[in-house]
LOVEXMAR-494418 format. One line per 2 residues: number of its first residue (from 1); for each residue x, y, z of N, C-alpha, C. Coordinates in nm, 2 decimals, m for minus. Each point is the difference from the previous one (the first is absolute). Layout:
NUM	X Y Z X Y Z X Y Z ~ ... .
# end
This chain:
1	0.08 m0.12 0.00 m0.08 0.12 0.00 0.09 0.13 0.00 ~ 0.12 m0.02 m0.01 0.09 0.12 0.00 m0.01 0.09 m0.11 .
3	m0.06 m0.05 m0.11 m0.01 0.09 m0.12 m0.13 0.08 m0.01 ~ m0.08 0.00 0.12 m0.12 0.07 0.00 0.02 0.13 0.07 .
5	m0.05 0.12 m0.06 0.01 0.13 0.06 m0.13 0.03 0.07 ~ m0.03 m0.08 0.10 m0.12 0.03 0.08 0.00 0.13 0.06 .
7	m0.12 0.06 0.02 m0.02 0.13 0.07 0.03 m0.01 0.15 ~ 0.01 0.11 0.07 0.03 0.00 0.14 m0.10 m0.07 0.09 .
9	m0.13 m0.02 m0.04 m0.09 m0.07 0.08 0.01 m0.14 m0.01 ~ 0.09 m0.06 m0.08 0.03 m0.14 m0.01 m0.10 m0.08 m0.08 .
11	m0.11 0.06 m0.05 m0.09 m0.09 m0.07 m0.04 0.04 m0.14 ~ 0.06 0.12 m0.05 m0.05 0.04 m0.13 0.13 0.03 m0.09 .
13	m0.03 0.00 m0.13 0.11 0.03 m0.09 m0.05 0.06 m0.13 ~ 0.08 0.08 m0.06 m0.04 0.08 m0.12 0.03 m0.06 m0.13 .
15	0.05 m0.12 0.00 0.04 m0.06 m0.13 m0.12 m0.03 m0.09 ~ 0.02 m0.03 m0.12 m0.10 m0.02 m0.10 m0.02 m0.15 m0.04 .
17	0.04 m0.08 0.09 m0.01 m0.15 m0.03 m0.14 m0.04 m0.03 ~ m0.01 m0.08 m0.11 m0.13 m0.04 m0.04 0.00 m0.15 m0.03 .
19	0.11 m0.07 0.02 0.01 m0.15 m0.03 m0.06 m0.08 0.11 ~ m0.07 m0.11 m0.04 m0.05 m0.10 0.10 m0.12 0.06 0.07 .
21	m0.06 m0.10 0.09 m0.10 0.04 0.09 m0.14 m0.02 m0.07 ~ m0.10 m0.01 0.09 m0.14 m0.01 m0.05 m0.06 0.14 m0.01 .
23	m0.04 0.04 m0.12 m0.06 0.13 m0.02 m0.15 0.01 0.00 ~ m0.05 0.10 0.06 m0.15 0.02 0.00 m0.03 0.07 m0.13 .
25	m0.13 0.00 m0.03 m0.05 0.07 m0.12 0.02 0.15 0.03 ~ 0.05 0.08 m0.10 0.03 0.14 0.03 m0.13 0.08 m0.01 .
27	0.00 0.10 0.09 m0.11 0.10 m0.01 0.03 0.09 m0.12 ~ m0.10 0.09 m0.03 0.02 0.10 m0.10 0.12 0.08 0.03 .
29	0.07 0.05 m0.10 0.13 0.08 0.03 m0.03 0.12 0.09 ~ 0.09 0.03 0.08 m0.01 0.11 0.09 0.00 0.13 m0.08 .
31	m0.08 0.10 0.04 m0.01 0.12 m0.07 0.09 0.11 0.05 ~ 0.09 m0.03 0.10 0.10 0.10 0.05 m0.05 0.07 0.12 .
33	m0.13 m0.02 0.04 m0.05 0.06 0.12 0.04 m0.08 0.13 ~ 0.04 0.07 0.10 0.03 m0.06 0.13 m0.12 m0.05 0.07 .
35	0.00 m0.13 0.04 m0.12 m0.05 0.07 0.01 0.04 0.15 ~ m0.12 m0.01 0.06 0.00 0.03 0.14 0.06 m0.11 0.08 .
37	0.08 0.03 0.10 0.06 m0.11 0.08 m0.11 m0.07 0.08 ~ 0.03 m0.12 0.05 m0.09 m0.08 0.08 m0.07 m0.11 m0.07 .
39	0.00 m0.01 m0.13 m0.06 m0.11 m0.08 0.11 m0.11 m0.01 ~ m0.04 m0.12 m0.04 0.09 m0.10 m0.02 0.07 0.02 m0.13 .
41	0.13 m0.01 0.00 0.08 0.02 m0.12 m0.01 m0.12 m0.09 ~ m0.02 0.02 m0.13 m0.02 m0.11 m0.10 0.14 m0.07 m0.02 .
43	m0.01 m0.14 0.02 0.12 m0.08 m0.02 0.01 m0.04 m0.15 ~ 0.11 0.03 m0.07 0.01 m0.03 m0.14 0.09 m0.13 m0.02 .
45	0.07 m0.03 0.11 0.09 m0.12 m0.01 0.02 m0.06 0.14 ~ 0.00 m0.13 0.01 0.03 m0.07 0.13 0.11 m0.10 m0.04 .
47	0.11 0.00 0.09 0.10 m0.10 m0.02 0.05 m0.06 0.13 ~ 0.00 m0.12 0.01 0.07 m0.07 0.11 0.14 m0.05 m0.05 .
49	0.10 0.06 0.06 0.14 m0.03 m0.05 0.07 m0.11 0.07 ~ m0.04 m0.03 0.12 0.07 m0.11 0.07 m0.09 m0.04 0.12 .
51	0.02 m0.13 0.03 m0.07 m0.06 0.12 0.10 m0.07 0.08 ~ m0.01 0.01 0.13 0.09 m0.07 0.09 m0.09 m0.07 0.10 .
53	0.06 m0.08 0.09 m0.08 m0.06 0.10 m0.05 0.09 0.11 ~ 0.04 0.12 m0.01 m0.03 0.10 0.10 m0.09 0.11 m0.05 .
55	0.03 0.05 m0.12 m0.08 0.11 m0.05 0.00 0.00 m0.15 ~ m0.09 0.08 m0.06 m0.01 0.01 m0.15 0.03 0.15 m0.03 .
57	0.07 0.02 m0.11 0.03 0.13 m0.04 m0.03 0.03 m0.15 ~ m0.04 0.13 m0.03 m0.03 0.04 m0.13 m0.03 0.14 m0.01 .
59	m0.07 0.04 m0.10 m0.04 0.14 m0.01 m0.14 0.02 m0.07 ~ m0.07 0.11 0.02 m0.11 0.04 m0.07 0.03 0.13 m0.07 .
61	m0.03 0.00 m0.13 0.01 0.13 m0.07 m0.14 0.06 0.00 ~ 0.00 0.13 0.04 m0.13 0.06 0.02 m0.01 0.14 m0.07 .
63	m0.12 0.04 m0.03 m0.02 0.13 m0.05 m0.02 0.10 0.12 ~ 0.08 0.10 0.01 m0.01 0.10 0.11 m0.10 0.10 m0.03 .
65	m0.04 0.08 0.09 m0.11 0.10 m0.01 0.03 0.10 m0.12 ~ 0.12 0.03 m0.03 0.03 0.09 m0.11 0.01 m0.06 m0.14 .
67	m0.03 m0.13 0.00 0.00 m0.08 m0.13 0.13 m0.07 m0.03 ~ 0.10 0.03 0.07 0.13 m0.07 m0.02 0.00 m0.14 0.06 .
69	0.09 m0.08 m0.04 0.01 m0.14 0.05 0.13 m0.02 0.08 ~ m0.01 m0.08 0.10 0.12 m0.03 0.08 m0.01 m0.15 0.06 .
71	0.11 m0.06 0.01 0.01 m0.14 0.06 0.03 0.01 0.15 ~ m0.09 m0.06 0.08 0.01 m0.01 0.14 0.04 m0.14 0.05 .
73	0.12 m0.01 0.05 0.04 m0.14 0.04 m0.05 m0.03 0.14 ~ m0.02 m0.13 0.02 m0.06 m0.05 0.13 0.06 m0.13 0.03 .
75	m0.01 m0.03 0.13 0.03 m0.14 0.05 m0.12 m0.04 0.09 ~ m0.05 m0.12 m0.03 m0.12 m0.04 0.07 0.04 m0.11 0.10 .
77	m0.04 0.02 0.13 0.03 m0.09 0.11 m0.12 m0.05 0.06 ~ 0.00 m0.11 0.07 m0.12 m0.04 0.08 m0.03 0.09 0.11 .
79	m0.12 0.00 0.05 m0.04 0.07 0.12 0.09 m0.04 0.12 ~ 0.03 0.09 0.09 0.08 m0.03 0.12 m0.07 0.05 0.12 .
81	0.03 m0.07 0.12 m0.06 0.04 0.13 0.11 0.04 0.09 ~ m0.02 0.10 0.09 0.09 0.04 0.10 m0.08 m0.01 0.14 .
83	0.07 m0.06 0.10 m0.07 m0.03 0.12 0.05 0.08 0.12 ~ m0.09 0.09 0.05 0.03 0.07 0.13 m0.05 m0.09 0.11 .
85	0.09 m0.07 0.07 m0.04 m0.09 0.11 0.04 0.04 0.13 ~ m0.10 0.02 0.09 0.03 0.05 0.13 m0.02 m0.11 0.11 .
87	0.09 m0.02 0.09 m0.01 m0.08 0.11 0.03 0.07 0.13 ~ m0.10 0.03 0.07 0.01 0.09 0.12 0.05 0.13 m0.04 .
89	0.11 0.05 0.05 0.05 0.13 m0.03 0.12 m0.01 m0.10 ~ 0.00 m0.11 m0.07 0.11 m0.02 m0.09 m0.05 m0.02 m0.15 .
91	0.08 0.05 m0.09 m0.03 m0.02 m0.14 0.10 m0.11 m0.06 ~ m0.05 m0.10 m0.08 0.07 m0.11 m0.05 0.07 0.05 m0.13 .
93	0.13 m0.03 m0.01 0.08 0.03 m0.12 0.08 m0.12 m0.04 ~ 0.04 0.00 m0.12 0.10 m0.10 m0.05 0.12 0.07 m0.05 .
95	0.12 m0.07 0.02 0.13 0.05 m0.03 0.05 m0.09 m0.12 ~ 0.02 0.06 m0.11 0.05 m0.09 m0.11 0.09 0.08 m0.10 .
97	0.08 m0.07 m0.07 0.09 0.06 m0.10 m0.08 0.01 m0.13 ~ 0.01 0.12 m0.07 m0.06 0.02 m0.13 0.10 0.01 m0.10 .
99	0.02 m0.11 m0.08 0.11 0.00 m0.10 m0.01 0.11 m0.11 ~ m0.12 0.04 m0.03 m0.02 0.10 m0.10 0.06 0.13 0.03 .
101	0.00 0.04 0.13 0.06 0.13 0.04 0.12 m0.03 0.08 ~ 0.04 m0.12 0.03 0.11 m0.04 0.07 0.01 0.06 0.14 .
103	m0.12 m0.01 0.07 m0.01 0.06 0.13 m0.07 m0.10 0.09 ~ 0.03 0.00 0.13 m0.07 m0.07 0.11 m0.12 0.09 0.04 .
105	m0.12 m0.05 m0.01 m0.12 0.08 0.02 m0.08 m0.05 0.12 ~ m0.05 0.10 0.08 m0.09 m0.03 0.11 m0.14 0.04 m0.05 .
107	m0.09 m0.09 m0.02 m0.13 0.03 m0.07 m0.12 m0.06 0.07 ~ m0.11 0.04 m0.05 m0.12 m0.07 0.04 m0.01 m0.13 m0.08 .
109	m0.06 m0.10 0.05 m0.03 m0.12 m0.08 m0.08 0.03 m0.12 ~ 0.03 m0.07 m0.11 m0.07 0.03 m0.12 0.02 m0.12 m0.10 .
111	m0.09 m0.01 m0.10 0.01 m0.10 m0.10 m0.10 0.01 m0.11 ~ 0.00 m0.09 m0.09 m0.08 0.00 m0.12 m0.14 m0.06 0.04 .
113	m0.10 0.07 m0.06 m0.14 m0.05 0.02 m0.02 m0.12 m0.11 ~ m0.03 m0.12 0.05 m0.02 m0.11 m0.09 m0.14 0.00 m0.06 .
115	m0.01 m0.07 m0.11 m0.13 m0.01 m0.07 m0.11 m0.04 0.10 ~ m0.11 0.07 m0.01 m0.12 m0.03 0.08 0.01 0.06 0.14 .
117	0.11 0.06 0.04 0.01 0.06 0.13 m0.04 0.15 0.01 ~ m0.05 0.04 0.11 m0.02 0.14 0.03 0.12 0.06 0.06 .
119	0.01 0.13 0.01 0.12 0.06 0.07 0.01 m0.05 0.15 ~ m0.12 m0.01 0.06 0.00 m0.04 0.14 0.04 m0.15 0.02 .
121	m0.05 m0.09 m0.09 0.04 m0.14 0.00 0.15 m0.02 m0.02 ~ 0.05 0.07 m0.10 0.14 0.00 m0.04 0.08 0.05 0.12 .
123	m0.04 0.11 0.06 0.07 0.06 0.11 0.02 m0.10 0.12 ~ m0.11 m0.07 0.03 0.00 m0.09 0.11 0.10 m0.12 m0.03 .
125	m0.01 m0.05 m0.13 0.09 m0.11 m0.04 0.15 0.04 0.01 ~ 0.03 0.12 m0.06 0.13 0.05 0.00 0.06 0.02 0.14 .
127	m0.09 0.05 0.09 0.04 0.02 0.13 0.04 m0.13 0.07 ~ m0.08 m0.10 m0.02 0.03 m0.13 0.06 0.12 m0.06 m0.06 .
129	0.02 0.00 m0.13 0.11 m0.06 m0.06 0.13 0.07 0.03 ~ 0.00 0.14 0.00 0.13 0.07 0.02 0.03 0.01 0.15 .
131	m0.09 0.03 0.09 0.03 0.03 0.13 m0.04 m0.10 0.11 ~ m0.09 m0.09 m0.04 m0.04 m0.10 0.10 m0.11 0.05 0.09 .
133	m0.07 0.11 m0.04 m0.11 0.05 0.07 m0.13 m0.02 m0.07 ~ m0.10 m0.06 0.06 m0.13 m0.02 m0.06 m0.10 0.11 0.06 .
135	m0.05 0.09 m0.09 m0.09 0.10 0.05 m0.14 m0.04 0.03 ~ m0.06 0.05 0.11 m0.15 m0.02 0.02 m0.08 0.08 m0.09 .
137	0.05 0.12 m0.04 m0.07 0.08 m0.09 0.09 0.08 m0.09 ~ m0.05 0.02 m0.13 0.07 0.08 m0.10 m0.09 0.09 m0.07 .
139	0.03 0.13 m0.01 m0.08 0.10 m0.06 0.07 0.07 m0.11 ~ m0.06 0.04 m0.11 0.06 0.07 m0.10 0.00 0.15 0.03 .
141	0.12 0.06 0.00 0.01 0.15 0.03 m0.01 0.08 m0.13 ~ 0.06 m0.06 m0.11 0.00 0.08 m0.13 0.05 m0.09 m0.11 .
143	m0.05 0.02 m0.12 0.06 m0.06 m0.12 0.02 0.11 m0.10 ~ 0.11 m0.01 m0.08 0.03 0.11 m0.09 0.10 m0.05 m0.11 .
145	0.01 0.08 m0.11 0.10 m0.02 m0.10 0.13 0.05 0.05 ~ 0.11 m0.07 m0.05 0.14 0.04 0.04 0.07 0.06 m0.12 .
147	0.08 0.10 0.01 0.09 0.05 m0.10 m0.07 0.01 m0.14 ~ m0.11 0.08 0.00 m0.09 m0.01 m0.12 0.07 0.06 m0.13 .
149	0.12 0.05 0.01 0.07 0.04 m0.12 0.06 m0.11 m0.08 ~ 0.01 m0.12 0.07 0.07 m0.11 m0.07 m0.05 m0.13 0.04 .
151	m0.07 m0.02 0.11 m0.05 m0.13 0.04 m0.15 m0.02 m0.01 ~ m0.03 m0.12 m0.03 m0.14 m0.05 0.01 0.00 m0.10 0.12 .
153	m0.02 0.06 0.12 0.02 m0.08 0.12 m0.08 0.06 0.11 ~ m0.08 m0.08 0.07 m0.09 0.05 0.11 0.06 m0.06 0.13 .
155	m0.02 0.08 0.10 0.05 m0.04 0.14 m0.11 0.02 0.10 ~ m0.02 m0.10 0.09 m0.09 0.02 0.10 0.07 0.00 0.14 .
157	m0.04 0.09 0.08 0.06 0.01 0.14 m0.11 m0.05 0.10 ~ 0.04 m0.10 0.08 m0.10 m0.06 0.09 0.06 0.01 0.14 .
159	m0.09 0.00 0.10 0.03 0.00 0.14 m0.04 m0.13 0.06 ~ 0.10 m0.06 0.08 m0.02 m0.13 0.06 0.01 0.01 0.15 .
161	m0.09 m0.06 0.08 0.01 0.00 0.14 m0.04 m0.13 0.06 ~ 0.01 m0.01 0.13 m0.03 m0.13 0.06 0.09 m0.11 m0.04 .
163	0.13 0.02 0.01 0.10 m0.09 m0.06 0.03 m0.11 0.10 ~ 0.00 m0.13 m0.06 0.04 m0.11 0.07 0.11 m0.07 m0.07 .
165	0.11 m0.05 0.08 0.11 m0.07 m0.07 m0.03 m0.13 m0.06 ~ 0.05 m0.02 m0.13 m0.02 m0.12 m0.07 0.14 m0.03 m0.07 .
167	0.01 m0.11 m0.07 0.12 m0.04 m0.07 0.01 0.08 m0.13 ~ 0.12 0.05 m0.02 0.03 0.08 m0.12 0.01 m0.10 m0.12 .
169	m0.03 0.05 m0.12 0.02 m0.08 m0.12 0.06 0.09 m0.11 ~ 0.13 0.02 0.01 0.07 0.09 m0.10 0.01 m0.07 m0.13 .
171	0.00 0.09 m0.11 0.03 m0.05 m0.13 0.14 m0.03 m0.01 ~ 0.05 m0.07 m0.11 0.14 m0.04 m0.01 0.09 0.12 m0.02 .
173	m0.05 0.11 m0.05 0.08 0.12 m0.02 m0.02 0.11 0.11 ~ m0.06 m0.04 0.11 m0.02 0.09 0.11 0.10 m0.02 0.11 .
175	0.08 0.10 0.02 0.10 m0.01 0.11 m0.02 0.12 0.09 ~ m0.08 m0.01 0.10 m0.03 0.12 0.08 m0.02 m0.04 0.14 .
177	0.02 0.10 0.09 m0.02 m0.02 0.14 m0.11 0.10 0.04 ~ m0.07 m0.04 0.11 m0.11 0.08 0.05 0.04 0.08 0.12 .
179	m0.05 0.12 0.01 0.03 0.08 0.11 m0.13 0.09 0.03 ~ 0.00 0.06 0.12 m0.10 0.10 0.03 0.06 0.13 0.05 .
181	m0.07 0.11 m0.02 0.04 0.13 0.05 m0.12 0.06 0.07 ~ 0.03 0.09 0.10 m0.12 0.06 0.07 m0.08 0.08 m0.10 .
183	m0.13 0.00 0.02 m0.09 0.07 m0.09 0.03 0.15 m0.01 ~ 0.04 0.05 0.12 0.03 0.15 0.00 0.13 0.03 m0.08 .
185	0.08 m0.10 m0.03 0.12 0.03 m0.08 m0.02 m0.04 m0.15 ~ m0.12 m0.05 m0.03 m0.02 m0.06 m0.13 0.04 0.09 m0.12 .
187	m0.05 0.12 0.00 0.03 0.09 m0.11 0.15 0.04 m0.01 ~ 0.06 0.02 0.12 0.14 0.03 m0.01 0.08 m0.11 m0.05 .
189	m0.04 m0.13 0.03 0.07 m0.11 m0.05 m0.02 m0.02 m0.15 ~ m0.13 0.03 m0.05 m0.03 m0.02 m0.14 0.07 0.10 m0.08 .
191	0.04 0.12 0.06 0.07 0.10 m0.08 0.15 m0.01 0.00 ~ 0.05 m0.10 0.07 0.15 m0.02 0.00 0.04 m0.06 m0.13 .
193	0.11 0.05 m0.05 0.06 m0.05 m0.13 0.05 m0.15 0.02 ~ m0.02 m0.08 m0.10 m0.07 0.02 m0.12 m0.15 m0.01 0.01 .
195	m0.07 0.11 0.00 m0.14 0.01 0.02 m0.07 m0.06 m0.13 ~ m0.12 m0.05 0.02 m0.08 m0.05 m0.12 m0.14 0.05 0.01 .
197	m0.06 0.02 m0.12 m0.13 0.06 m0.01 m0.11 m0.08 0.07 ~ 0.00 m0.13 m0.01 m0.11 m0.08 0.06 m0.01 0.01 0.15 .
199	0.12 0.00 0.06 0.00 0.01 0.15 m0.04 0.13 0.05 ~ 0.05 0.11 m0.07 m0.04 0.13 0.04 m0.15 0.02 m0.02 .
201	m0.05 m0.04 m0.11 m0.15 0.01 m0.03 m0.08 m0.08 0.10 ~ 0.04 m0.12 0.03 m0.08 m0.08 0.10 m0.01 0.06 0.13 .
203	0.12 0.05 0.05 0.00 0.06 0.14 m0.08 0.12 0.00 ~ 0.01 0.09 m0.10 m0.08 0.12 0.00 m0.15 m0.02 m0.01 .
205	m0.04 m0.10 m0.09 m0.14 m0.03 m0.01 m0.06 m0.05 0.13 ~ 0.08 m0.09 0.07 m0.05 m0.05 0.13 0.00 0.10 0.10 .
207	0.09 0.10 0.00 0.00 0.11 0.10 m0.12 0.09 m0.03 ~ m0.03 0.02 m0.13 m0.11 0.09 m0.03 m0.14 m0.06 0.04 .
209	0.00 m0.14 0.01 m0.12 m0.07 0.04 m0.01 m0.02 0.15 ~ 0.11 0.05 0.07 0.00 m0.01 0.15 0.04 m0.14 0.05 .
211	0.06 m0.08 m0.09 0.03 m0.14 0.03 0.14 m0.01 0.06 ~ 0.09 0.09 m0.01 0.13 0.01 0.05 0.02 0.12 0.09 .
# end
């Protein structure tokens, strides 16, 4: 991908590439007038360029409000869940190495939402598997799109309580330890480098709901 001159927002490019992809039937030619913002932009070309076991990548070429066309690159990932789990006056965190950024990270438990699961069901499962805590109750705090300039990826933040210890069931590529921090220190800990978006978001949302 080094030969692409993507724009600063990471998802669009100004090239005039027209090869490949499934094309939709074209609308009548633009008359040069700028359209009002807010409507769905017409897609003139869709292309999936690569697929991995983790995500799919490609681009959509769209007609912009001024009638010009531009290719917007995207990566599509499965939904993910992040778990804010409280036990007494402590918040449960996992400590693991992240090879992508080459950093040891202290994070909220998280994982992929499997087919047929809700965010709350997935959150309870991930919490059990990663930390060995089985929650009596799990509630959805928020679900939202992530990094909308380049990703097709939704995240759910859930709150778990009433934790009981059970046996952990880590995946073969999970090498993590479990720790707790005082609830009163949760935001300070989340903001320590290397900070990550999901942990900060989870703590802030739980605090806003009066749960931490």
